[in-house]
LOLOTOR-992895 format. One record per atom (N, C-alpha, C, O): residue in three letters; x, y, z. Coordinates in steps of 0.05 Angstrom, whole numbers, padded with zeros to 5 digits, always signed. Example, Ala and Ser with C-alpha at 12.3 -4.5 7.8 and 13.67 -1.06 7.14 Angstrom:
2
ALA+00264-00114+00156;ALA+00246-00090+00156;ALA+00264-00066+00156;ALA+00285-00066+00169;SER+00257-00045+00142;SER+00273-00021+00143;SER+00258+00001+00157;SER+00268+00023+00161;
# end
This chain:
104
MET-00912-00297-00342;MET-00919-00298-00313;MET-00938-00275-00306;MET-00958-00280-00292;GLU-00932-00251-00316;GLU-00949-00228-00310;GLU-00978-00233-00321;GLU-00997-00227-00307;ASN-00980-00244-00345;ASN-01006-00249-00357;ASN-01022-00270-00340;ASN-01046-00268-00337;GLU-01007-00290-00331;GLU-01020-00311-00314;GLU-01031-00298-00288;GLU-01053-00305-00280;PHE-01015-00281-00276;PHE-01024-00267-00252;PHE-01049-00250-00257;PHE-01068-00251-00242;LEU-01049-00235-00279;LEU-01072-00218-00286;LEU-01096-00235-00292;LEU-01119-00228-00285;ALA-01092-00258-00305;ALA-01115-00276-00311;ALA-01128-00286-00285;ALA-01152-00287-00283;ILE-01111-00294-00266;ILE-01122-00303-00240;ILE-01136-00281-00226;ILE-01157-00284-00215;GLU-01124-00257-00226;GLU-01136-00234-00213;GLU-01163-00227-00225;GLU-01182-00221-00211;GLU-01165-00228-00252;GLU-01191-00223-00265;GLU-01212-00244-00257;GLU-01235-00237-00253;LYS-01204-00269-00255;LYS-01222-00290-00246;LYS-01231-00286-00217;LYS-01254-00291-00210;ILE-01212-00277-00201;ILE-01219-00271-00173;ILE-01240-00249-00171;ILE-01260-00252-00157;VAL-01235-00228-00186;VAL-01255-00206-00186;VAL-01282-00216-00196;VAL-01303-00208-00185;ALA-01282-00232-00217;ALA-01307-00243-00228;ALA-01322-00259-00207;ALA-01346-00256-00205;VAL-01308-00276-00191;VAL-01323-00292-00171;VAL-01331-00275-00147;VAL-01351-00280-00135;LEU-01315-00254-00141;LEU-01323-00236-00119;LEU-01348-00222-00126;LEU-01364-00215-00108;LYS-01353-00217-00151;LYS-01378-00204-00160;LYS-01402-00222-00158;LYS-01424-00214-00164;THR-01398-00248-00149;THR-01420-00266-00145;THR-01426-00269-00115;THR-01444-00285-00108;VAL-01411-00255-00098;VAL-01415-00256-00069;VAL-01431-00231-00061;VAL-01423-00209-00067;PHE-01452-00236-00046;PHE-01470-00214-00038;PHE-01473-00213-00008;PHE-01473-00233+00005;ASP-01474-00189+00003;ASP-01482-00185+00030;ASP-01512-00191+00030;ASP-01527-00179+00015;PRO-01521-00210+00047;PRO-01550-00218+00046;PRO-01570-00195+00050;PRO-01593-00197+00043;GLU-01560-00173+00062;GLU-01578-00150+00068;GLU-01578-00129+00046;GLU-01594-00110+00047;ILE-01559-00131+00027;ILE-01556-00110+00006;ILE-01555-00124-00021;ILE-01540-00142-00025;PRO-01572-00115-00040;PRO-01573-00129-00066;PRO-01551-00121-00086;PRO-01555-00118-00110;VAL-01526-00117-00075;VAL-01503-00109-00092;VAL-01480-00127-00083;VAL-01477-00133-00059;ASN-01464-00136-00102;ASN-01442-00153-00095;ASN-01420-00139-00079;ASN-01418-00114-00079;ILE-01405-00155-00064;ILE-01385-00143-00045;ILE-01363-00128-00059;ILE-01351-00110-00048;TYR-01356-00135-00084;TYR-01335-00121-00099;TYR-01344-00093-00106;TYR-01330-00074-00101;ASP-01369-00091-00117;ASP-01379-00064-00125;ASP-01386-00047-00100;ASP-01386-00023-00102;LEU-01391-00061-00078;LEU-01396-00046-00053;LEU-01370-00033-00042;LEU-01371-00015-00025;GLY-01348-00043-00052;GLY-01322-00032-00043;GLY-01312-00046-00018;GLY-01296-00035-00003;LEU-01322-00070-00012;LEU-01315-00084+00012;LEU-01288-00099+00009;LEU-01276-00108+00029;ILE-01278-00102-00016;ILE-01252-00115-00020;ILE-01230-00094-00020;ILE-01230-00076-00038;TYR-01213-00095-00001;TYR-01191-00075+00001;TYR-01165-00084-00012;TYR-01151-00067-00022;ARG-01160-00110-00013;ARG-01134-00119-00024;ARG-01137-00148-00034;ARG-01150-00165-00021;ILE-01125-00153-00057;ILE-01122-00180-00068;ILE-01093-00183-00074;ILE-01082-00168-00091;GLU-01080-00202-00061;GLU-01052-00207-00066;GLU-01048-00236-00075;GLU-01057-00254-00061;ASN-01034-00240-00097;ASN-01029-00266-00107;ASN-00999-00272-00105;ASN-00982-00258-00118;ASN-00992-00291-00088;ASN-00964-00298-00085;ASN-00961-00327-00095;ASN-00962-00346-00079;ASP-00957-00330-00121;ASP-00954-00356-00134;ASP-00977-00375-00128;ASP-00973-00398-00122;GLY-01001-00364-00131;GLY-01025-00381-00127;GLY-01035-00381-00098;GLY-01057-00393-00093;ASN-01021-00369-00080;ASN-01030-00366-00053;ASN-01042-00338-00050;ASN-01028-00318-00052;ILE-01068-00338-00046;ILE-01083-00313-00048;ILE-01090-00302-00020;ILE-01100-00317-00003;ASP-01084-00277-00016;ASP-01092-00263+00009;ASP-01112-00241+00001;ASP-01107-00225-00017;ILE-01134-00241+00014;ILE-01155-00221+00009;ILE-01162-00207+00035;ILE-01168-00219+00055;ASP-01160-00180+00034;ASP-01170-00164+00057;ASP-01197-00153+00049;ASP-01200-00141+00028;MET-01216-00158+00066;MET-01243-00148+00061;MET-01254-00136+00086;MET-01245-00143+00108;THR-01273-00119+00083;THR-01286-00107+00106;THR-01316-00112+00105;THR-01325-00127+00087;LEU-01331-00101+00123;LEU-01360-00104+00124;LEU-01372-00076+00125;LEU-01359-00057+00132;THR-01397-00075+00118;THR-01411-00049+00119;THR-01415-00039+00147;THR-01417-00016+00153;ALA-01415-00059+00166;ALA-01418-00053+00194;ALA-01402-00073+00210;ALA-01402-00097+00203;PRO-01387-00065+00231;PRO-01370-00083+00246;PRO-01385-00107+00258;PRO-01374-00129+00261;ASN-01411-00104+00264;ASN-01426-00125+00277;ASN-01443-00140+00257;ASN-01464-00152+00264;CYS-01435-00140+00232;CYS-01451-00154+00210;CYS-01455-00183+00217;CYS-01435-00198+00221;PRO-01480-00192+00219;PRO-01485-00220+00226;PRO-01477-00240+00204;PRO-01474-00264+00209;ALA-01472-00230+00180;ALA-01465-00248+00157;ALA-01435-00249+00152;ALA-01426-00260+00132;ALA-01419-00238+00170;ALA-01390-00236+00166;ALA-01378-00263+00160;ALA-01363-00266+00141;ASP-01383-00283+00177;ASP-01370-00309+00173;ASP-01380-00322+00147;ASP-01364-00334+00133;PHE-01406-00319+00142;PHE-01417-00331+00117;PHE-01404-00319+00092;PHE-01396-00333+00074;MET-01401-00292+00092;MET-01390-00278+00069;MET-01360-00286+00065;MET-01351-00291+00043;ALA-01345-00286+00087;ALA-01316-00292+00085;ALA-01313-00321+00075;ALA-01295-00326+00059;GLU-01329-00340+00085;GLU-01327-00367+00076;GLU-01336-00370+00046;GLU-01324-00385+00031;ASP-01356-00355+00038;ASP-01365-00355+00010;ASP-01342-00345-00008;ASP-01337-00357-00029;VAL-01329-00324+00001;VAL-01306-00313-00014;VAL-01284-00335-00016;VAL-01274-00340-00038;ARG-01277-00347+00007;ARG-01256-00366+00007;ARG-01262-00390-00011;ARG-01245-00398-00027;LEU-01286-00401-00009;LEU-01293-00424-00026;LEU-01294-00418-00055;LEU-01284-00433-00072;LYS-01305-00395-00063;LYS-01307-00388-00091;LYS-01279-00382-00103;LYS-01274-00391-00126;VAL-01262-00368-00089;VAL-01236-00362-00099;VAL-01219-00388-00100;VAL-01203-00392-00118;ALA-01222-00405-00080;ALA-01207-00431-00080;ALA-01214-00448-00104;ALA-01198-00465-00112;GLY-01237-00444-00116;GLY-01246-00460-00138;GLY-01234-00451-00165;GLY-01238-00464-00186;ILE-01218-00430-00165;ILE-01206-00419-00189;ILE-01181-00435-00196;ILE-01164-00440-00178;GLU-01179-00443-00221;GLU-01155-00458-00230;GLU-01130-00441-00225;GLU-01129-00417-00233;GLY-01109-00453-00214;GLY-01085-00439-00208;GLY-01083-00428-00180;GLY-01061-00420-00171;VAL-01105-00428-00165;VAL-01105-00419-00138;VAL-01098-00443-00120;VAL-01111-00464-00121;LYS-01078-00439-00102;LYS-01070-00461-00084;LYS-01083-00458-00056;LYS-01095-00476-00046;THR-01080-00434-00045;THR-01092-00429-00019;THR-01106-00401-00019;THR-01099-00384-00035;VAL-01125-00398-00001;VAL-01139-00372+00001;VAL-01140-00365+00030;VAL-01150-00381+00047;ASN-01131-00341+00037;ASN-01133-00330+00064;ASN-01150-00305+00062;ASN-01142-00286+00049;VAL-01173-00305+00076;VAL-01190-00281+00077;VAL-01188-00268+00104;VAL-01193-00280+00124;ASN-01180-00243+00104;ASN-01177-00227+00128;ASN-01199-00207+00129;ASN-01203-00191+00111;ILE-01214-00206+00152;ILE-01234-00185+00156;ILE-01219-00162+00170;ILE-01208-00166+00192;VAL-01220-00139+00158;VAL-01206-00116+00169;VAL-01226-00092+00172;VAL-01246-00092+00158;PHE-01220-00074+00189;PHE-01237-00051+00194;PHE-01223-00024+00190;PHE-01234-00003+00197;GLU-01198-00025+00180;GLU-01183-00001+00174;GLU-01175-00002+00145;GLU-01163-00022+00137;PRO-01180+00018+00129;PRO-01196+00041+00137;PRO-01226+00033+00139;PRO-01235+00014+00127;GLU-01240+00049+00154;GLU-01269+00044+00157;GLU-01283+00047+00130;GLU-01277+00065+00114;TRP-01302+00028+00125;TRP-01317+00029+00100;TRP-01337+00052+00100;TRP-01349+00058+00121;THR-01338+00066+00077;THR-01359+00087+00073;THR-01371+00083+00046;THR-01360+00068+00029;GLN-01393+00095+00041;GLN-01406+00093+00015;GLN-01389+00104-00008;GLN-01394+00097-00031;ASP-01369+00120-00002;ASP-01351+00130-00022;ASP-01335+00108-00036;ASP-01325+00112-00058;ARG-01333+00085-00023;ARG-01318+00063-00035;ARG-01335+00047-00056;ARG-01324+00031-00071;MET-01360+00053-00057;MET-01378+00039-00076;MET-01374+00048-00105;MET-01367+00071-00109;THR-01377+00030-00124;THR-01377+00038-00152;THR-01402+00054-00158;THR-01421+00053-00144;ASP-01401+00069-00180;ASP-01424+00084-00189;ASP-01448+00065-00194;ASP-01471+00071-00189;GLU-01441+00041-00205;GLU-01462+00021-00211;GLU-01476+00013-00185;GLU-01501+00010-00185;ALA-01461+00008-00164;ALA-01473+00001-00138;ALA-01490+00023-00127;ALA-01512+00018-00117;LYS-01480+00048-00129;LYS-01495+00071-00119;LYS-01521+00074-00134;LYS-01542+00079-00123;LEU-01520+00070-00160;LEU-01544+00071-00177;LEU-01564+00050-00169;LEU-01588+00055-00167;GLU-01554+00025-00166;GLU-01571+00002-00158;GLU-01586+00008-00132;GLU-01609+00000-00128;LEU-01572+00021-00113;LEU-01584+00027-00087;LEU-01598+00054-00086;LEU-01607+00062-00064;GLY-01600+00068-00109;GLY-01615+00093-00110;GLY-01600+00116-00097;GLY-01612+00135-00088;LEU-01574+00114-00096;LEU-01558+00136-00084;LEU-01547+00156-00104;LEU-01534+00175-00096;LEU-01553+00152-00130;LEU-01545+00171-00150;LEU-01569+00183-00163;LEU-01566+00200-00181;
# end
């Protein structure tokens, strides 16, 4: 059971790395916009944030996340929550993302 959970979580992370903020050439996972991934027997809850509260692509990105994660074998439902606590900062970005954006 634990291995099955980890396999689904790895697949979720892999598809999250294919979702991009249209204004930033780095995926949302490496940007640090994903705060929580919870798998409850194939029912997935994801908390994500945005680089700015008034991001015009918020609905597009959340729907992209939902559709891509829903396509993973073993996933039954996907609930994407947009949250703003804690506030996103560049400190949440991976070193790869910072390098890509010229911040390192």
